[in-house]
Every structure is written in C-alpha cells, then in structure tokens.
N, C-alpha and C positions, 0 to 999 in steps of 0.2 A: 129166182130173186124175188127182193122181201117185198112182201104183200101189206098194203097198208092196211086194205078192208079182210084181213085172214081171220072167221068166227073164231080158231079156236087158240090159234099161236098168237102171242105179242110182238111187239115188232122185237125187244129184249130177245126174245126166244130165238126167235127167226134168224139175229145175227149171230148168238150163240151155237146154231144148229150149221150155219154156214160156217163158222170158226174166221169170223167178225167182232172187231172192238165195233161195240155201241156209237162210235163215232162216226161205223164207215157207213152209216144209217144216212141219206139225204135228202131233203127234201129241198122243191122250189122255194125259195129265196124270198116271204112275206116284207111288204113295206113301203116297197120304192113302186110309183104308176108306170104303166107303160110307156108314158114317155119318158120318163128317166131310163126305162129299162133301156127306149133304145137309144139313149144319147149316151149312157155308161158303150154299149156296140158300138157307138162309131169312134168313141175316147179309146176305147181298148185298143181298134182298127189303127187309128190315129198314132197312138202309142210308141207299136208295133214300128209304124214304118218312120215315124220321128221321137224316139224316147226323149231327146233333148229341147223338147217342147213343153213349156212351164206351162202354170195356169191361164197367166195374160194370152201365151199364143194360142192356147186350146181354147180359150173363150172363144179369139178373133177367129179361130177356125172356125168354129161352132156357126159364129154369126156368119161368116162367109157362103155357110149351107146351106141357112136361109133361119137356124134355129137363135132365138132371141133369146140366151143367158145372161146370168150374170157373173162375174168372179167369182164371189162366195156360192153359186150353184153347183160351180166345175167344178171348184175346189171343196166339195163335201164327195162330189163323185171320183173324184181320182181318189179322197180318202178311202172309200169303201169299197174300192176297188183294190187299192193299193200297190197304186200307179205312181211313182217320182220321177220323177226325172231325174238326169245325169250330171248333168252340173249344177254347183252350189242356188239353195234356192229358203227364201222360207220355207221349211219342215213340214208334210202334209200329215207325218206321223213319228213320234219322238220313240227312245227306248225311255222304259218306267226307271223313272228316278232313283229307284231302288238298287235297279241292275248297274254292276258292274258293264264298263265298255273294256273290251281288249283290244290291244294294238293290232294296224295291217304288219301282217308277218313275210307275203309273200313278195314287198315290191324288191325286184332284181332277180329274185331268189330263182336256178330255173327247176324248172318238174322233165324227171329225169324216168322215173317207174311208178307205177300203179300203185295205190295205197299210200301214196306220200300226201299228196291234197286232197282231198274230199273238200266240195263247199254245197251250199245247200241256198234254195231260194221259195217266196211263195208266190205266185200268179194266179190269176184272175181268168175264171174257167165261166164265158157266156153261156147261156138254153136260150130255149125263146122267150120264156116267163119269168127268167129267176137266173143266178149264176152262183156257179161254188167257187173252191179256191185251193187248189193244187202246190202242194210243194215237192221235190225230188231232192235226194240226196246224190251226183253225181262224184267219178273221179274224174279227177283231171285229166290226168296223163293220157288213160284213154278213151273220152268222155264217156265211159259207161256210168247209167244211169244205175243204181246199186237197189233204189227205193220209192217209191210214190204214195202220196196220200192228196184227201181228197176232201173235203173239208164244208159244212155249208159258213163257220164261221172263221177266225183268224187268228182262237184261241191252239195257245203249246201244245196241245193235246194229241193232235194231228200230225204236228212235227215230230214230235216224242215218237209216234206207231212210227215212222217212217225211219228214223234214225234207230232206233233196238232192229228195224228188218236191217238195217246196212249193217248194224255192227254187225248182227250173224254171219254175214260172209267175211268179215276181215275188219281190222283197227286202222283203222290213219297215224300217217302222223302229226298230219298238222288238220282241221276242220277249219274252213272258213264260214262265215255268212254276214248278212248286213245286222246292224245294229236296232234292228223290230224287236222288240217286247218278248217276238215269240224268242229269240234266238238269246238275247239277253236272261232273260227270266233264270232264276239259280235253279229250277229242274233241269231245264237242259245243257246250262253250261255245268253244272253239277255232274251231270250223267258224262259230258264227255273227259273231264276233270279225273273224274272217277275211273276211266279205263285208259289214261295215261295220256290221254292225247292235249295237245298243242292247240291251245284256241283263235283264232286269226276272225277282225271282223275287219269290213272295209270303213276306209273314209267315209264322214258325209258327203250326200249326194255326189260321191263316185264308181256308181256301177259296175262300168269297167270295170273296178277291182275286184268286179265276180263273174269278170265277163263273160267264162265259157258259160253259165247256166243263164245270163243272156243267151246267146246264142240259143241254146236249145230253148228258151222258150219261143223265140222267129220261127225258129223249126215248128215246134208241134202247133203253134195259132196258124203260120202257115198250111203246113204240110197235114192238118188232121183237124182242126177246132173249124176253121173260118170255111172250108171244103164239107165237110162233116154238118153243122151247124146242128148240133145237138137242140132236140127238142127236152127230155125228158135227165136228172140226172143217172137214170139207168143206163142212158143210152154214151151217154159221158163216158161212166168209169168205164163200161165197156168198150165206146174207139177206143180213149185212153190207153187201156191193157193192150189193145190191140197193136197201140200207136210204137209203143215202146216196147215190145217183143220184134218190131218192126226195124224200128232206130235201133237197138241194143246188136241183135241176130243177123240181120237184112241188109240195112241201108253203109253202103260204105259211106268215110268220112275220106276226103283230099287231105288234109289237116295227119291224116292217122295213113299215108302212103297207100290207101283206096281199100284199105281195110276195116272191116266194122270194129264197133268197139268191142263185144264180147269177143273176138278174134285177139286180140291186141289186149284185152284186162285177163279171160283165163289163158290167154299165151306165156302171158309173164311166168305165170306156175308150172310151165312145163320143166 
C-alpha cells in the first residue's frame, strides 16, 4: 500500500505503480474538531436508523443524548456528510445551477433483467479521526455492485472513476442517480449520453426513488463499517474491498430467492 513517508517514491508515483488513479490516495480529513467528528459518528448512526429525521429532529435527538448543539451546527455537519432526509425539507445540497436536471424515469416501471437499470449514490464512511466518502454503482435487478470508489472530497472525479469501471463490464439502458452536483455535472451526464444511456434522476427529497442503493448503504454500515470501526483510510479501503466481495459473491438475498447478486447478474448471460 501507499507510504506517505517513502524516502524515494512520491505518492503520485506509488499510485501509478499500484495501478490506481491519483484520487485513490486518501488521508484523514482535517478541519473538523474531535467533538464534531464524534457528533458526525452519532449522526451517521442515527440517520441509518431514521433517514426521515431532518435537521430539527436530529438537533433534538442530539440534545437528548446530552449534546447542546444548535440547528445551524447540525445542518452544517449533515451537509458535510452528504446526508439528506427522505421527505421534503429545506435542501442541504443543491444541483449546480448551470447543470441540467433530468426527470425520474422509473416510476411504475417493472425491472425484469440485468443491465436494464443501474443506479449510484454517495455515502459517508467514518474513521477514528476523520472520514471518507464512498460511491457505488449497482445493477437494480440483481443488486450486484458493479463498481465502487472512495474519496476525501465529494468532487465528481471519483464518481467518474466508478462509472468508467462499471461501463467496462456492460452498458445499462437507464442510469439513475440523485440530483447532486456530481451526477448533474456535464462530465458525468455527458459520459452517459455518449454511451447512449437514458438518464433518470430522483425527485427532490425522495431518496426512496433510489431505494436499492439506500438499502445497500444500510447493509454496508451495519454489517461492515460499524462493526469494524476503521482507524485509517487504508483499513477502510481493505475492509470495503472484502465486504463487497462477500456482498456480491457470498451473501444470499431474500429478494433474489436467496441467490447471490453475482449468481443472478452473471447467470443472466448464460
């Protein structure tokens, strides 16, 4: 793995030698106090349990736990984490004003085969003294996670990395996302349009439009992140690598007739 204090090889060169893009090197996020990082851990866990809690409810909940926070602070931390409540509310993040927002195409549409619909989303992954962001691309029919990437920022770069990885396997008819600036950017939508993929975006404040990825995040948090409690970005990357291998290839899903996502996804090609 990458060594920050290597005497001869730069971080960029180490990334090249490992076959990783430069943005695949991560470090613990600076700029948040230990208290704020602790509050973010609590907010992340509570959001996973109650994704319908808005800023006010989260503020009340933290106060009940003994933390005298105000709504402005809670809103900022939720915004930093990229967390938004499911039901309509004041938006904590907006699409870029110059980016096009596409309509939601999947309401009432039966999902009957692999590569009919893919979707993506970003979630917050906590560390002992910082955090990273995780993006994944999933096939709706099989629940197979086609690709994933992590980053220290929510810039579009790591989302494009995950998209390119997934497109290296197949091409979907429809690609669904939320209205975040990463997915409404011309770089991201342009890549989809170039591949001839129809673009669908969730309604504002409607995370349930992307329900399969929302369920994936709960599984990631409860079955991996909260149990392992990563100390470093390296531990997070290694832990997530193992998790997605098990999730795709070994973990049976009730909705798939207790088959694994890999069995359903790749079995469709037989």
